[in-house]
C-alpha positions as CSV (number, residue, x, y, z in Angstrom):
1,M,0.9,56.7,23.2
2,Q,3.3,55.2,25.2
3,I,1.0,52.3,26.4
4,N,-0.1,51.8,22.6
5,G,4.2,51.4,22.0
6,A,3.8,49.2,25.0
7,I,1.5,46.7,24.2
8,Q,2.8,46.4,20.7
9,F,6.5,45.6,21.7
10,D,5.0,43.0,24.2
11,Q,3.0,41.6,21.3
12,S,6.4,41.4,19.7
13,T,7.9,39.4,22.3
14,N,5.3,37.5,22.3
15,E,5.4,36.4,18.5
16,T,9.1,36.3,18.9
17,N,9.0,33.6,22.1
18,A,6.1,31.4,20.4
19,T,8.5,31.1,17.2
20,M,11.1,30.3,19.3
21,S,8.9,27.7,21.2
22,N,7.8,26.5,17.7
23,D,11.1,26.2,16.4
24,S,12.5,23.9,19.7
25,A,9.6,22.2,19.6
26,N,10.3,21.0,16.2
27,R,14.3,20.3,17.0
28,E,12.6,18.1,20.2
29,A,10.2,16.3,17.4
30,Q,13.2,15.6,15.0
31,T,15.4,14.3,17.5
32,E,13.1,11.8,19.0
33,F,12.7,10.7,15.3
34,E,15.8,10.5,14.6
35,K,16.1,8.4,18.2
36,A,13.6,6.1,16.7
37,A,14.9,5.7,13.3
38,A,18.6,4.6,15.3
39,E,16.8,1.8,17.2
40,L,15.2,0.6,14.0
41,D,18.9,0.6,12.3
42,W,19.5,-3.2,13.1
43,I,16.3,-4.4,10.9
44,V,17.7,-5.2,7.5
45,M,16.8,-8.1,5.3
46,H,19.3,-10.2,4.6
47,G,19.9,-13.0,1.7
48,Y,22.7,-15.1,1.3
49,E,26.2,-14.5,3.1
50,D,24.7,-12.0,5.3
51,Q,24.7,-9.6,2.1
52,P,20.9,-7.4,1.8
53,L,18.5,-8.7,-0.1
54,Q,17.5,-6.2,-2.6
55,E,14.2,-7.8,-3.5
56,G,12.9,-6.8,-7.3
57,F,10.0,-6.8,-8.8
58,R,10.2,-10.2,-10.3
59,E,11.3,-11.9,-7.0
60,K,8.1,-10.6,-5.3
61,T,6.0,-11.7,-8.0
62,K,7.3,-15.4,-7.7
63,K,7.1,-15.1,-3.4
64,K,3.0,-13.2,-4.2
65,I,2.2,-16.4,-6.7
66,Q,3.9,-19.2,-4.6
67,E,2.2,-17.8,-1.3
68,N,-1.4,-18.0,-3.0
69,P,-1.5,-19.7,-6.6
70,F,-5.2,-19.6,-7.3
71,I,-5.1,-15.5,-7.3
72,P,-3.3,-15.7,-10.5
73,I,-5.3,-18.2,-12.0
74,G,-8.6,-16.9,-11.6
75,C,-7.2,-13.3,-13.1
76,I,-5.9,-15.0,-15.8
77,A,-8.9,-17.3,-16.3
78,T,-11.4,-14.0,-15.6
79,A,-9.3,-12.3,-18.7
80,G,-10.0,-15.3,-20.3
81,I,-13.2,-15.0,-20.2
82,L,-14.0,-11.9,-20.9
83,G,-11.9,-11.6,-24.1
84,M,-14.0,-14.5,-25.3
85,G,-17.6,-13.0,-24.4
86,L,-15.9,-9.5,-25.9
87,V,-15.5,-11.7,-29.2
88,N,-18.5,-13.4,-29.3
89,M,-20.3,-10.0,-28.4
90,M,-18.7,-8.4,-31.7
91,R,-20.2,-11.6,-33.8
92,G,-23.1,-11.1,-32.8
93,N,-23.8,-14.5,-31.0
94,K,-25.5,-13.1,-28.0
95,R,-26.4,-16.4,-26.3
96,N,-22.9,-17.6,-25.8
97,S,-21.6,-13.8,-25.3
98,Q,-24.7,-13.4,-22.0
99,L,-23.1,-17.1,-20.8
100,L,-19.8,-15.6,-21.1
101,M,-20.4,-12.7,-19.1
102,R,-22.1,-14.6,-16.3
103,L,-19.5,-17.1,-16.2
104,R,-16.9,-14.0,-15.9
105,V,-18.8,-12.6,-12.9
106,A,-18.3,-16.1,-11.1
107,S,-15.0,-16.5,-11.8
108,Q,-14.2,-12.7,-10.4
109,G,-16.4,-13.7,-7.4
110,L,-13.8,-17.0,-7.6
111,T,-10.8,-14.6,-7.4
112,V,-11.9,-12.8,-4.8
113,A,-12.8,-15.8,-2.3
114,A,-9.2,-17.2,-3.4
115,L,-7.8,-13.6,-2.7
116,L,-9.7,-13.9,1.0
117,V,-8.9,-17.3,2.1
118,G,-5.0,-16.8,1.0
119,A,-5.1,-13.4,3.2
120,I,-6.5,-15.4,6.0
121,F,-4.0,-18.1,5.8
122,N,-1.3,-15.6,5.9
123,A,-2.9,-13.8,8.6
124,R,-3.0,-16.9,11.1
125,K,0.7,-18.2,10.1
126,T,1.8,-15.2,12.0
């Protein structure tokens, strides 16, 4: 009986030691993360007069449109062609509806191509 008690005692100390080692590993990982974050504190986007720049939705959208204006043009064209095709479909004009749906697919393809070309040019800039 004492052997079982001793074994149970040893198991509980092993569990306690494992818990303590996990806690120390967590603390070490947390301090390493804090050190890495402290090294990156110098990275701040600055605007005019060294004030941190808070870029909102409109500013980001303007910047993206200036980087590659063909993507929004293609999206608007695709949506317009789709709308016209749906109107023709509802009116029963099958020939124009089919033509506009094919044109929509071509427009989508050109938009994706513009996206890829813009991504390649932006990758080469950096």
